[in-house]
N, CA, C and O atoms as a GROMACS GRO file, in nm:
protein
  352
    1MET      N    1   0.084  -0.118   0.000
    1MET     CA    2   0.000   0.000   0.000
    1MET      C    3   0.089   0.124   0.000
    1MET      O    4   0.181   0.135   0.081
    2GLN      N    5   0.061   0.214  -0.089
    2GLN     CA    6   0.141   0.335  -0.104
    2GLN      C    7   0.070   0.453  -0.040
    2GLN      O    8  -0.051   0.469  -0.059
    3PRO      N    9   0.143   0.537   0.036
    3PRO     CA   10   0.078   0.655   0.095
    3PRO      C   11   0.032   0.752  -0.013
    3PRO      O   12   0.092   0.758  -0.121
    4SER      N   13  -0.074   0.826   0.017
    4SER     CA   14  -0.130   0.919  -0.082
    4SER      C   15  -0.053   1.048  -0.094
    4SER      O   16  -0.071   1.120  -0.192
    5GLY      N   17   0.032   1.081   0.002
    5GLY     CA   18   0.109   1.204  -0.006
    5GLY      C   19   0.247   1.185   0.053
    5GLY      O   20   0.268   1.095   0.134
    6TYR      N   21   0.338   1.267   0.013
    6TYR     CA   22   0.475   1.260   0.062
    6TYR      C   23   0.507   1.393   0.127
    6TYR      O   24   0.523   1.494   0.058
    7GLY      N   25   0.516   1.395   0.259
    7GLY     CA   26   0.542   1.521   0.326
    7GLY      C   27   0.427   1.617   0.299
    7GLY      O   28   0.310   1.583   0.318
    8ASN      N   29   0.460   1.736   0.255
    8ASN     CA   30   0.360   1.837   0.224
    8ASN      C   31   0.322   1.836   0.077
    8ASN      O   32   0.241   1.919   0.034
    9LEU      N   33   0.377   1.745  -0.002
    9LEU     CA   34   0.355   1.742  -0.145
    9LEU      C   35   0.249   1.638  -0.180
    9LEU      O   36   0.262   1.522  -0.142
   10SER      N   37   0.144   1.678  -0.252
   10SER     CA   38   0.044   1.582  -0.297
   10SER      C   39   0.102   1.503  -0.413
   10SER      O   40   0.203   1.541  -0.471
   11ASP      N   41   0.037   1.391  -0.446
   11ASP     CA   42   0.084   1.309  -0.558
   11ASP      C   43   0.091   1.389  -0.687
   11ASP      O   44   0.188   1.378  -0.762
   12GLY      N   45  -0.012   1.470  -0.713
   12GLY     CA   46  -0.013   1.550  -0.836
   12GLY      C   47   0.100   1.650  -0.840
   12GLY      O   48   0.162   1.670  -0.944
   13ARG      N   49   0.126   1.714  -0.728
   13ARG     CA   50   0.234   1.813  -0.722
   13ARG      C   51   0.370   1.744  -0.737
   13ARG      O   52   0.459   1.796  -0.803
   14LEU      N   53   0.385   1.626  -0.675
   14LEU     CA   54   0.509   1.550  -0.688
   14LEU      C   55   0.530   1.508  -0.832
   14LEU      O   56   0.641   1.518  -0.884
   15ASP      N   57   0.425   1.461  -0.898
   15ASP     CA   58   0.433   1.423  -1.039
   15ASP      C   59   0.474   1.542  -1.125
   15ASP      O   60   0.558   1.529  -1.214
   16ALA      N   61   0.414   1.658  -1.099
   16ALA     CA   62   0.446   1.779  -1.176
   16ALA      C   63   0.591   1.820  -1.155
   16ALA      O   64   0.659   1.862  -1.248
   17THR      N   65   0.639   1.807  -1.031
   17THR     CA   66   0.779   1.843  -1.002
   17THR      C   67   0.874   1.753  -1.079
   17THR      O   68   0.965   1.802  -1.145
   18PHE      N   69   0.854   1.622  -1.071
   18PHE     CA   70   0.944   1.531  -1.140
   18PHE      C   71   0.930   1.539  -1.292
   18PHE      O   72   1.029   1.523  -1.363
   19ALA      N   73   0.810   1.563  -1.342
   19ALA     CA   74   0.792   1.580  -1.487
   19ALA      C   75   0.868   1.703  -1.535
   19ALA      O   76   0.931   1.700  -1.641
   20ALA      N   77   0.863   1.811  -1.457
   20ALA     CA   78   0.936   1.933  -1.494
   20ALA      C   79   1.086   1.909  -1.492
   20ALA      O   80   1.159   1.961  -1.577
   21LEU      N   81   1.133   1.832  -1.395
   21LEU     CA   82   1.277   1.806  -1.382
   21LEU      C   83   1.329   1.705  -1.482
   21LEU      O   84   1.450   1.689  -1.497
   22ALA      N   85   1.240   1.635  -1.552
   22ALA     CA   86   1.281   1.532  -1.647
   22ALA      C   87   1.350   1.588  -1.770
   22ALA      O   88   1.423   1.516  -1.838
   23ASP      N   89   1.329   1.714  -1.800
   23ASP     CA   90   1.385   1.774  -1.921
   23ASP      C   91   1.517   1.846  -1.891
   23ASP      O   92   1.523   1.927  -1.799
   24PRO      N   93   1.624   1.818  -1.968
   24PRO     CA   94   1.754   1.881  -1.942
   24PRO      C   95   1.753   2.033  -1.959
   24PRO      O   96   1.827   2.103  -1.890
   25THR      N   97   1.672   2.084  -2.051
   25THR     CA   98   1.664   2.230  -2.068
   25THR      C   99   1.606   2.294  -1.944
   25THR      O  100   1.655   2.397  -1.898
   26ARG      N  101   1.501   2.234  -1.890
   26ARG     CA  102   1.440   2.291  -1.769
   26ARG      C  103   1.535   2.282  -1.650
   26ARG      O  104   1.538   2.372  -1.567
   27ARG      N  105   1.612   2.174  -1.641
   27ARG     CA  106   1.712   2.164  -1.533
   27ARG      C  107   1.818   2.272  -1.549
   27ARG      O  108   1.863   2.329  -1.450
   28ALA      N  109   1.858   2.301  -1.672
   28ALA     CA  110   1.957   2.407  -1.697
   28ALA      C  111   1.900   2.544  -1.660
   28ALA      O  112   1.971   2.628  -1.606
   29ILE      N  113   1.773   2.566  -1.689
   29ILE     CA  114   1.708   2.692  -1.652
   29ILE      C  115   1.708   2.706  -1.500
   29ILE      O  116   1.738   2.813  -1.447
   30LEU      N  117   1.673   2.599  -1.429
   30LEU     CA  118   1.674   2.604  -1.282
   30LEU      C  119   1.814   2.631  -1.229
   30LEU      O  120   1.830   2.707  -1.133
   31ALA      N  121   1.914   2.570  -1.290
   31ALA     CA  122   2.052   2.593  -1.246
   31ALA      C  123   2.089   2.740  -1.265
   31ALA      O  124   2.155   2.799  -1.179
   32ARG      N  125   2.046   2.799  -1.376
   32ARG     CA  126   2.073   2.941  -1.400
   32ARG      C  127   2.001   3.028  -1.296
   32ARG      O  128   2.059   3.123  -1.244
   33LEU      N  129   1.876   2.996  -1.267
   33LEU     CA  130   1.799   3.074  -1.172
   33LEU      C  131   1.849   3.057  -1.028
   33LEU      O  132   1.819   3.141  -0.942
   34ALA      N  133   1.923   2.952  -1.002
   34ALA     CA  134   1.981   2.933  -0.868
   34ALA      C  135   2.080   3.044  -0.836
   34ALA      O  136   2.107   3.072  -0.719
   35SER      N  137   2.135   3.109  -0.940
   35SER     CA  138   2.231   3.218  -0.916
   35SER      C  139   2.163   3.355  -0.915
   35SER      O  140   2.230   3.456  -0.894
   36GLY      N  141   2.031   3.360  -0.936
   36GLY     CA  142   1.959   3.486  -0.930
   36GLY      C  143   1.851   3.493  -1.037
   36GLY      O  144   1.853   3.418  -1.134
   37GLU      N  145   1.756   3.585  -1.018
   37GLU     CA  146   1.645   3.597  -1.112
   37GLU      C  147   1.694   3.643  -1.249
   37GLU      O  148   1.800   3.704  -1.262
   38ALA      N  149   1.613   3.612  -1.351
   38ALA     CA  150   1.649   3.646  -1.489
   38ALA      C  151   1.523   3.662  -1.572
   38ALA      O  152   1.420   3.601  -1.543
   39SER      N  153   1.533   3.743  -1.676
   39SER     CA  154   1.421   3.762  -1.769
   39SER      C  155   1.419   3.647  -1.870
   39SER      O  156   1.515   3.570  -1.879
   40VAL      N  157   1.310   3.636  -1.943
   40VAL     CA  158   1.300   3.533  -2.047
   40VAL      C  159   1.412   3.552  -2.149
   40VAL      O  160   1.474   3.455  -2.192
   41ARG      N  161   1.439   3.676  -2.187
   41ARG     CA  162   1.546   3.703  -2.283
   41ARG      C  163   1.680   3.654  -2.230
   41ARG      O  164   1.757   3.591  -2.304
   42GLU      N  165   1.708   3.681  -2.104
   42GLU     CA  166   1.834   3.636  -2.044
   42GLU      C  167   1.841   3.484  -2.035
   42GLU      O  168   1.948   3.425  -2.051
   43LEU      N  169   1.728   3.422  -2.010
   43LEU     CA  170   1.726   3.276  -2.001
   43LEU      C  171   1.737   3.210  -2.138
   43LEU      O  172   1.780   3.095  -2.148
   44THR      N  173   1.698   3.281  -2.244
   44THR     CA  174   1.704   3.226  -2.379
   44THR      C  175   1.846   3.225  -2.435
   44THR      O  176   1.880   3.138  -2.514
   45GLU      N  177   1.928   3.321  -2.394
   45GLU     CA  178   2.062   3.340  -2.452
   45GLU      C  179   2.147   3.213  -2.464
   45GLU      O  180   2.205   3.191  -2.570
   46PRO      N  181   2.158   3.128  -2.360
   46PRO     CA  182   2.248   3.013  -2.373
   46PRO      C  183   2.192   2.896  -2.455
   46PRO      O  184   2.263   2.799  -2.479
   47PHE      N  185   2.068   2.905  -2.499
   47PHE     CA  186   2.005   2.793  -2.569
   47PHE      C  187   1.989   2.822  -2.718
   47PHE      O  188   1.970   2.937  -2.758
   48ALA      N  189   1.997   2.718  -2.798
   48ALA     CA  190   1.975   2.730  -2.942
   48ALA      C  191   1.826   2.706  -2.970
   48ALA      O  192   1.790   2.614  -3.043
   49MET      N  193   1.742   2.790  -2.910
   49MET     CA  194   1.597   2.779  -2.931
   49MET      C  195   1.536   2.917  -2.920
   49MET      O  196   1.598   3.011  -2.871
   50SER      N  197   1.414   2.927  -2.967
   50SER     CA  198   1.346   3.057  -2.967
   50SER      C  199   1.302   3.097  -2.827
   50SER      O  200   1.296   3.014  -2.736
   51GLN      N  201   1.270   3.224  -2.813
   51GLN     CA  202   1.218   3.274  -2.687
   51GLN      C  203   1.084   3.208  -2.656
   51GLN      O  204   1.053   3.182  -2.540
   52ALA      N  205   1.005   3.180  -2.759
   52ALA     CA  206   0.876   3.113  -2.739
   52ALA      C  207   0.896   2.972  -2.683
   52ALA      O  208   0.820   2.929  -2.596
   53ALA      N  209   0.996   2.902  -2.732
   53ALA     CA  210   1.024   2.766  -2.682
   53ALA      C  211   1.067   2.770  -2.536
   53ALA      O  212   1.024   2.687  -2.456
   54VAL      N  213   1.152   2.866  -2.501
   54VAL     CA  214   1.195   2.880  -2.362
   54VAL      C  215   1.075   2.917  -2.274
   54VAL      O  216   1.063   2.868  -2.162
   55SER      N  217   0.987   3.002  -2.325
   55SER     CA  218   0.867   3.040  -2.250
   55SER      C  219   0.780   2.919  -2.218
   55SER      O  220   0.721   2.911  -2.110
   56LYS      N  221   0.771   2.824  -2.311
   56LYS     CA  222   0.694   2.702  -2.286
   56LYS      C  223   0.756   2.622  -2.172
   56LYS      O  224   0.685   2.569  -2.086
   57HIS      N  225   0.890   2.614  -2.171
   57HIS     CA  226   0.958   2.545  -2.060
   57HIS      C  227   0.931   2.617  -1.928
   57HIS      O  228   0.911   2.553  -1.826
   58LEU      N  229   0.931   2.750  -1.932
   58LEU     CA  230   0.906   2.827  -1.810
   58LEU      C  231   0.766   2.803  -1.757
   58LEU      O  232   0.746   2.798  -1.635
   59LYS      N  233   0.669   2.788  -1.846
   59LYS     CA  234   0.531   2.760  -1.802
   59LYS      C  235   0.523   2.626  -1.729
   59LYS      O  236   0.451   2.614  -1.629
   60VAL      N  237   0.595   2.526  -1.778
   60VAL     CA  238   0.597   2.396  -1.712
   60VAL      C  239   0.657   2.410  -1.572
   60VAL      O  240   0.605   2.354  -1.475
   61LEU      N  241   0.766   2.484  -1.562
   61LEU     CA  242   0.832   2.506  -1.433
   61LEU      C  243   0.742   2.585  -1.338
   61LEU      O  244   0.739   2.557  -1.218
   62GLU      N  245   0.669   2.683  -1.391
   62GLU     CA  246   0.576   2.761  -1.308
   62GLU      C  247   0.462   2.674  -1.256
   62GLU      O  248   0.427   2.681  -1.139
   63ARG      N  249   0.404   2.592  -1.345
   63ARG     CA  250   0.293   2.504  -1.303
   63ARG      C  251   0.338   2.407  -1.194
   63ARG      O  252   0.259   2.369  -1.108
   64ALA      N  253   0.464   2.366  -1.199
   64ALA     CA  254   0.518   2.275  -1.097
   64ALA      C  255   0.556   2.348  -0.969
   64ALA      O  256   0.592   2.286  -0.869
   65GLY      N  257   0.548   2.482  -0.972
   65GLY     CA  258   0.582   2.560  -0.854
   65GLY      C  259   0.731   2.576  -0.832
   65GLY      O  260   0.774   2.618  -0.724
   66LEU      N  261   0.811   2.544  -0.935
   66LEU     CA  262   0.956   2.550  -0.921
   66LEU      C  263   1.013   2.688  -0.946
   66LEU      O  264   1.124   2.719  -0.902
   67ILE      N  265   0.937   2.772  -1.016
   67ILE     CA  266   0.979   2.911  -1.037
   67ILE      C  267   0.859   3.001  -1.018
   67ILE      O  268   0.744   2.957  -1.023
   68SER      N  269   0.886   3.128  -0.995
   68SER     CA  270   0.780   3.227  -0.986
   68SER      C  271   0.817   3.346  -1.073
   68SER      O  272   0.932   3.363  -1.112
   69ARG      N  273   0.717   3.427  -1.102
   69ARG     CA  274   0.736   3.544  -1.187
   69ARG      C  275   0.716   3.669  -1.103
   69ARG      O  276   0.612   3.687  -1.040
   70ALA      N  277   0.816   3.755  -1.103
   70ALA     CA  278   0.806   3.883  -1.032
   70ALA      C  279   0.766   3.990  -1.133
   70ALA      O  280   0.773   3.967  -1.254
   71GLN      N  281   0.726   4.105  -1.086
   71GLN     CA  282   0.697   4.216  -1.175
   71GLN      C  283   0.782   4.333  -1.133
   71GLN      O  284   0.766   4.387  -1.023
   72ASP      N  285   0.873   4.371  -1.221
   72ASP     CA  286   0.970   4.478  -1.192
   72ASP      C  287   0.961   4.579  -1.306
   72ASP      O  288   1.037   4.571  -1.402
   73ALA      N  289   0.869   4.674  -1.296
   73ALA     CA  290   0.845   4.775  -1.400
   73ALA      C  291   0.816   4.705  -1.533
   73ALA      O  292   0.713   4.640  -1.546
   74GLN      N  293   0.904   4.717  -1.631
   74GLN     CA  294   0.884   4.659  -1.764
   74GLN      C  295   0.924   4.512  -1.770
   74GLN      O  296   0.880   4.440  -1.860
   75ARG      N  297   1.006   4.467  -1.678
   75ARG     CA  298   1.054   4.328  -1.677
   75ARG      C  299   0.962   4.240  -1.594
   75ARG      O  300   0.893   4.287  -1.503
   76ARG      N  301   0.963   4.114  -1.624
   76ARG     CA  302   0.895   4.013  -1.541
   76ARG      C  303   0.994   3.900  -1.516
   76ARG      O  304   0.980   3.792  -1.572
   77PRO      N  305   1.094   3.926  -1.431
   77PRO     CA  306   1.197   3.824  -1.410
   77PRO      C  307   1.142   3.699  -1.341
   77PRO      O  308   1.048   3.707  -1.261
   78ARG      N  309   1.202   3.586  -1.373
   78ARG     CA  310   1.166   3.460  -1.307
   78ARG      C  311   1.266   3.436  -1.195
   78ARG      O  312   1.380   3.480  -1.201
   79ARG      N  313   1.219   3.366  -1.092
   79ARG     CA  314   1.309   3.330  -0.982
   79ARG      C  315   1.280   3.188  -0.936
   79ARG      O  316   1.168   3.139  -0.949
   80LEU      N  317   1.382   3.125  -0.884
   80LEU     CA  318   1.373   2.987  -0.837
   80LEU      C  319   1.292   2.981  -0.708
   80LEU      O  320   1.307   3.066  -0.620
   81GLU      N  321   1.206   2.881  -0.698
   81GLU     CA  322   1.133   2.851  -0.575
   81GLU      C  323   1.181   2.713  -0.530
   81GLU      O  324   1.140   2.612  -0.587
   82ALA      N  325   1.265   2.709  -0.430
   82ALA     CA  326   1.333   2.584  -0.391
   82ALA      C  327   1.247   2.490  -0.306
   82ALA      O  328   1.281   2.373  -0.294
   83THR      N  329   1.139   2.537  -0.248
   83THR     CA  330   1.059   2.454  -0.158
   83THR      C  331   1.012   2.323  -0.222
   83THR      O  332   1.028   2.218  -0.160
   84PRO      N  333   0.955   2.324  -0.344
   84PRO     CA  334   0.912   2.197  -0.403
   84PRO      C  335   1.029   2.100  -0.425
   84PRO      O  336   1.010   1.979  -0.416
   85LEU      N  337   1.147   2.152  -0.453
   85LEU     CA  338   1.263   2.065  -0.470
   85LEU      C  339   1.300   1.999  -0.338
   85LEU      O  340   1.331   1.880  -0.334
   86ALA      N  341   1.298   2.076  -0.232
   86ALA     CA  342   1.332   2.022  -0.100
   86ALA      C  343   1.228   1.919  -0.055
   86ALA      O  344   1.263   1.819   0.008
   87GLU      N  345   1.102   1.944  -0.087
   87GLU     CA  346   0.995   1.852  -0.046
   87GLU      C  347   0.994   1.724  -0.128
   87GLU      O  348   0.949   1.620  -0.080
   88ALA      N  349   1.044   1.730  -0.252
   88ALA     CA  350   1.046   1.611  -0.338
   88ALA      C  351   1.155   1.518  -0.292
   88ALA      O  352   1.174   1.412  -0.352
   0.00000   0.00000   0.00000
């Protein structure tokens, strides 16, 4: 019999966290955000993909609760949210 939750993380949230971490691009984005917040443009620079493609990866990370979006005048920098990683 398997428990329905792990710590404070529900099964769905745990699944979303691990699904988000399964992609190497998303792991690289998280590694970059570990050093500080960054805009979508800044996060796109090291990858050979469009800004739209990086934005799709960011949406997956946001849905998993691994990153958040701040509002700083004209910018909307993303920042790492480490709690789901620690709980997983």
